[in-house]
Structure formats: C-alpha cells, structure tokens
Phi, psi and omega in degrees: 000139179273128180259181183298321179295316177301317180298322178298315181292321177295323176299320177294322177299321178295318176301318180294321177297322177295320177298322178299314179301315183296339179256014175081022181248161174299148186283096177209127177231150184209146174229150174249123185245130179279177186296341178273354181096003180276139176286124180262331180204145174216153179193172177222167181305132175227043186266357185297341178280358177104349180268099183293348177280359178273022173284142185298334178295319177292318180299317179299314181299316179297314182297313182297320179297325183273339191235356182231150174286167179297325177293319178296318178297320181295328182271349184280160178235138177256127175249142178210161178208136173247122184256121181252133176260139176285139177281349182084358179272149178245000000 
C-alpha cells in the first residue's frame, strides 16, 4: 500500500520527469530514499546528448555505491516515474 510519504516522493518523481522533458530529454525522474524517509539523491533523464548511461537509475546506482554503506543501500528505496505525454493522435 502506498502511504503519504510514498506519494510525496512519487510527486517529486513526476516533477523531475517534467524537468527532463523541459530539457529535451525523455520523461523519467527518480529519487533514492533512505530508511528514515529522507531523499538522498534525485535526478532525471539526461540522455539527450547521446550518453544512455545518464539515465537516473544508473546515476542513483553510481551515487549510492560511492556515498552509502552496503547496509544503507539495502535499506533504501528507489522511487521512479516515467511521464508520457499523449500525441493527441488516435
């Protein structure tokens, strides 16, 4: 079941996905939340330059490996959202 905290983080992911669109990237936003509910890292797609590793899932993994212990990583939760816009075509 999704609680109020999860909804807050998912809302931020939607904001990040919108930021990705606004910067010419595919719509994807992601946050890494520690066991206390604090956001430790957030990002959005930055792949429009051709580097497909600039996807936030890869960025989160790299950041967590460099900045969190293995126990902290195990207790953390990744939230993400991909926002798709309709082209209006049927």
